N, C-alpha and C positions, 0 to 999 in steps of 0.2 A: 621596414619591409625586408623579407628574406627572399632572395632570388636563387632558385635551384636550376642549374644547368643540366638538362636531361640528355642532350646529345642526340644521336640517331639510334633508332632501334632496328635491328636486322633479324627477321624471322626466317629461318631456313627449314622448309618442309618439302618432303618428296611429293611432287605433283601426281605421281602414278599411284599413290596410296589410296585406299578406299576412303570414303567420306568420314567414316567413324574414326579410323586411324588418323586421318588428316585433322579432324576436329580435336581429338585428344592431344595430339602433338602441338597444335596451335594453342590449345588451352594451357598446356604446361608451360610453353614458352611465354605466353602472356602473363601467367602467374609469376614466373621468374622476373619478367620485366617490371611488373607492378611492385613486387617485393623490393627490387632494386631501387625503384623510384621512392618508395616509402622510406627505405633506409637512408637514401640520400637526403630526403626532405628533413628527416629527424636530425641527421648529422649537421645539416646547414643551420637548423634552428639552434642546435647546441653551440655551434661556432658563433652565431649571432649573440647568444647569451654571454659567451666568454668575452666578446668584444665590448659588450655593455659593462661587464665587471671590470675589465682592465682599462676601459675608457680610451682605447686606441686600437687601430687596425693592425693587421699583420705587418711585421717588420718596422713598425713605427717606434721611434725612440721614446724611452721613458723620460719624463720631465722631472727634474729634481724639485722644482717648486710646486709640483702637484701634490697637495696635501688632502685630497678628497678621499673620504672613507667609502668602502664598498660593503656589500652584503657578505662577501667572502671573508674567510679568516684563516690565518696560518695556524696549523696545529702545533708548531714548535715555539714560535715567538709570540703568537697572538696578534700579529699585525693585521690591520684591516685597510691599509693604505694601498691604493691601486698602483702607485709608483714602485712598490716593493714586490710586485707580482710579475711573472712572465709565463708564457706558454711553455709546456713541458711535454709535448708529444700527446699520444693517445693510448687508450687501452681498449681492447676488444671485448664485447659482451653481446649476448643474445637478448632479444626482446620479442615477446609474443604480442602480435597485433591481430586485428580482424582480418588482415590480408595474409596472415601466416606468420611463421617465425622468421624474423629478420636479424641480420648481424650488423651491428653498428660500431663505429669507433667513437668513443667518448673522449673529448679533450680534457687534458689535465693542466693544472696550474701549479707553479713552484714559487716559493718565496726566495728572496735574495739570501736568507739565512740557511737555505737548503731544505727547509721544511715543506711538507705537502700542504697545499691550500684546499680547504673544504669549500666547494661551490654548491649551493643549493639550486639545482636547475629546475626551471618550470616545465621544460619539455619532458624530461624523464627524471623521476624522483630517485633518491638514493636507494639502492638495492631493489628497485622496482623491476620485476620480471614480466608482469602482465601490464601492458600499456592501458591508458585510460579508455580508449575506444573499445577494447575487448572487455574491460571491466564493466563498461556500460552495457555491452551486449549480453554479458552474463546476467546482470540484473534485469535486463529487458526480457530475456528468455524466461526468467522466473516470473516476471510480471504477467506474461502471456499464459502462464500456467504450466510451463515445462518443469519436469522434475530434475533433480540434481544429476541423475544418471543419464537422462536424455540429453541434458546440456553438455555433460562430459563427453558423451559419444560424438556429438556434433562438433564440439570444439577440438577434440582429438583429431578428427578428420581434417579440420582446417589447419592445424599446426603440424600434422604428421608426427605427433608426439603425444605424450600423456600428461593430463592435468589432474591433480588430486581432487577428490571430492571435498576434502577439508578446505582446499584453496578456493573452490567455487562457493562453498558455504560461507566462508569468511566474507566474501564480497557481498553476498546477499544480506548477511547479518548487519552490514554497515547501515542498512536502511533503518534499523531500529534507533539509530542516533538522531533521526529526524523527528521521531515521535514526540519527545519532550518539547521541542520548539513549536511543533504543530499545535500541541495542547495549550501552550502558553499564548498563542496568537489570538488576540481579541478580534471577534468578527466585526466587520464594518456594518453589515446588514444582519440584524437579528431575526431569525424565523419566528413568525407569530405562533406557529404550531410545531410541536415536537412529538414524534412517535418514538417509543422505546420498546426494545425487545432484546432477546438473547438467544444464542445457540451454544451447544455444548460440544466439547472436544476433549481429547486426551492429551495431557501434558505430563512429561516425565519429571519427577522431582527426586533429589538426592535423599537417601536414607543414611542412617548412622552405620549401616552394615558395610563391611569391606570384604572383597574377595580378589583372588588372583586370576588373571586371564591365562590363555594358552601359552603366552610368552613369559609368564611368571611375574607380570607387572600387577601391582596392587591397584584395584579399581573400586570406586564407590558404587554400591548397588543402587540402581534407580528403580522407582516404582511409579506406575502410571496412575494419574488421578484425573477424574472428570472435572473440568473447570468451565465456567460460562464466559462467553464474550458478550458483554452488554453493550448495545449500540443505541445511540440517539440519532434520529434522522430529522433534520430540520425541514419544514415545509413552508413555502411562501404561497398561500392559496390563491392570491390575486394573479400570480404569474404562472403557477404550476411548477416552480422550481423546487427540487428536492435534493438535499445533500446531507451526507453524514457529518454531523457537527461535533460528536464526542463518542468515545468508546474506551472501554477498559477491559482488562482480563481480570475477572473476579475470582473469588474462592468458592462462592456458591451464590445462588440467587437470594441472598440474605440482605438484611438491612444495610450492613456495612458496604457490601459491593455496590448496591444501588445508590447509596449515599455518595460513594466515590464517583459514580457516573454523573449524578446531579451536581456535585460540587465542581466537577470539571466543566460542566455547562456554565456554571456561574463564573468560573475563571475565564472563560472565553467570551464573557459579556452577555450571556443569555439569561435574562431574568425579567420579571414583569415591568420594572421601571424602563426597560429598553424595548418593550414591545411583545414579550412572551404572553400569549393569551390562552393557550390550551395545551394539555398533555394528553396523549392518546396511548393507552396501555392495554395489555391483554389479560390483566388480572394476575400478573406475576407475583409470586410470594415475596414478601419483604419490601416490595416497592412502596406500599402505602405508608409504612412506618418511616421510610427514608424521605418520602415526599413531605410528610408533616414536619420534618426537620428542616428541609431546604426550601421547598416550594409550597408552603402551607396555604398561600393565597392564590394559587393557580388552579383553575377548574380542571377536572379530570374527566376524560371521555373513555368509557369502557368500550373496547373494540367490538363492534357489532358482528363482525365475521366470526370471532372466537365465541361469541354468545350463541350464534346460530350453530356452530359446530358442537358446542356443548349440549344444546337442545336436541340435535339429531342423534347424539350419542345416547341420550336417555329416552329416545323414541322407541316404543315397543311396537314392532310390526307384526300383524297377524301371521301365524304360522301356516295357515292354509293357503297362502298366496304363493304363486310361482316366483322365481327369481326376478323375472322382468316386472311382474306386478309389484313386488316389494320395492324395487327401485323406483317405480312410478309413484308408489305410495309415499316414499320418503321425499321425492321431488315435490309432490303437491303440497305436502305439509310444510316443507322448508320454504317454498315460495309464499305460502300464506303467512308464515311468520315474518319473512323478509319484508312483506308489504307494510308492516308496522312502521319501519324506519324510512320507508319511501314516502310517507305522508308529508304534506307541505308544511304542516305546523305541528307544534308539540301537543296541542290539544287533540288534534286528529290522531296522532300516534298513540296517545293514551286511550282514546276511544277504541281504536282497532285492537290494542292489546287486551282491553277489558272484554271485548266481544270474543276474541279468540280463546281467552282463558275460560270464559263461560261455556263456550261450545265444546272444548276438549278436556275440561276438568275431569270428567268421569272416565273418558277413554284413554287419556294420556296424562295421568296425574304427575308423573316424574318430569316429563317434558315441560308441563305447565309450571311446576315449582321452579325449574331451572330458569324459565322465562321471567318469572316474578322476582327472582333473586337478583339484586343489583340493577333492577330495571331502570331506576332513576338515573343512574350514571350513564346509561346508553342514550339518554336524551340530552346530555349536556351540549352537544353540537348545535342544537336548535337555538339555545340562548346565545352561544358564542357567535353564531352566524347572524343573529338579529343585531347584536352589538356591532358587528362589522358593517352591517347595512346602514346603521345609524351614522357611522363614520364615512359613508359613501363608498364602501368596498363591497364587492361581490365575491363571496367565498363559496365555491361549489361544495356541496355536502360530501362528495367522494373523498375530499382531502381531509375531512374532519372526523369521520365516524369510524374508520377502521385503520388497522396497521398493515393492511394487505400490501401496500407498496413497499413497506419496510421488509415484509416477509419475502418479497421477490428479491430485494437486495441481499437478504440473508441467504437466500437460496443460491445466488451467484457466488457468494463468499463460501458457502458450504461446499459447493462443487470445486472451488479452488483448494480448499483445505483437505478434502476427502482423500486425494491420492497420497498425501503425506501420512495418513492413518494416525500418527501421533507426532508430537514435537518434543524435542529433547531439551529445549531451553525457552524461557520467556522471550529472550532477545530474538530468536529465530521466528517465533510466533508473531511478535509485534512487527517485525520487518515484513513478513508476508502480508499481514492484514493491512498495514499502512500502504504498501505498494499497490495492493488490490483496490483499496478505496480511492486512492489518488487516480488510478487508471479509470475507474468508473466515473469519477467526477469529470475527467477530461473527455471521456466518451460522450457524456450527456451534454457537454459544452461544444460538441462537434470539433474537438481539437484534431489536428492532423496526426496520422499514425506516428508514434514515436515521440511526439512533443511532450507527452506526459512523462516519459522517461527522461528526456532532456531537462525538464524542469526539476526532476528529482536529482539529477546529476549536478545541476547548478546549486541546488540547496546543499548537497553533500560537500561541494567545494567551499561554499560560504561558511559551513559549519566546521570545516577542517576534518570531516569524517574520514576522508580517504588519506591513508598514511602508508 
């Protein structure tokens, strides 16, 4: 236990001042007191660590028979024995914290040979200028959607100084080191249903071309490329739980990129033998070939929402109708088509589809052809739902027939990525994506504000990502 003696605090403010002046002066003095307390707490923690290293309190004699080794080491003779070490004053340094920039005195240790002893402090790391609490705040601001420049402006006010954009960006990029461990973690509960989808964004990639900047430095020319983020969302229909279970940054929506996503699902323990029953897709290119390689024995449900959208796209509306009438015409036709998949049974859905095709074949041939194309795959959820009922499970159809819930998830992710316009590295992109997905999971679990960020910080510490 570390005991910090605060002493008494004296606030001197002119009572005749206006309330605004009074409050500003009070705030400044309180800020100074808080920073002094923070500095004293850090210094006391450092002194406590030195006591643990030396295995004796201040002014206690060294014992010649003490042969215990410590974590500290002399740079000159290499000794690691506590009896060879002694306190050697302090040196002054600044440390940026959430309470502002504080000045602390760091204790030093000397060896009997005269060499300097290297001590690895837990309180403040070697050459650390931004303390852990402010590093956490930087990553949390990013997780809530703040841009680098917004974070810089706010932190500059806190510190009454300037923090570089590269410094902030480095702290955010540390999140990417969590991604491999997350992908290797096998799920305890495997989702019976998995939806897959992707969004596109711009990623800068190095080219072989070189050029000199305004300062005469040679730089590699970068070029922007559109890349997809492929996401798999696990669904537990019985409980309604929905979580992202896998994601990759692909090169295109081709077979190789989709296969990487499906393989990642297998690595996390998501496969038929552990309970995977259905894949829901929107007809993405390259997916079918990848599925036949990895999940050839898993049924596929064609997203009904995307099917309806494609049908409406091919709908020919009479030109003599007004704008309002055209909208009503589209709405009536869409609702009549949607009734097909609202049927209670697969047989009834087939019957409704046949009747609609017969009725509209002459008037809307393109829309009817779109409806008939891959229609069998839009009925897969009926069979999967019936199999679940045989096992005594009730699976609502809304969790089985569309990727709409994943579309909403992707919309949230797209809003987070949009302000960045483009990303200069895969590490930065992966850091932002992982942070956002973890936050969404915590929100759905009704976690307390900030708890998602603290869990990330604990994971970073466990992985040794902060250096």
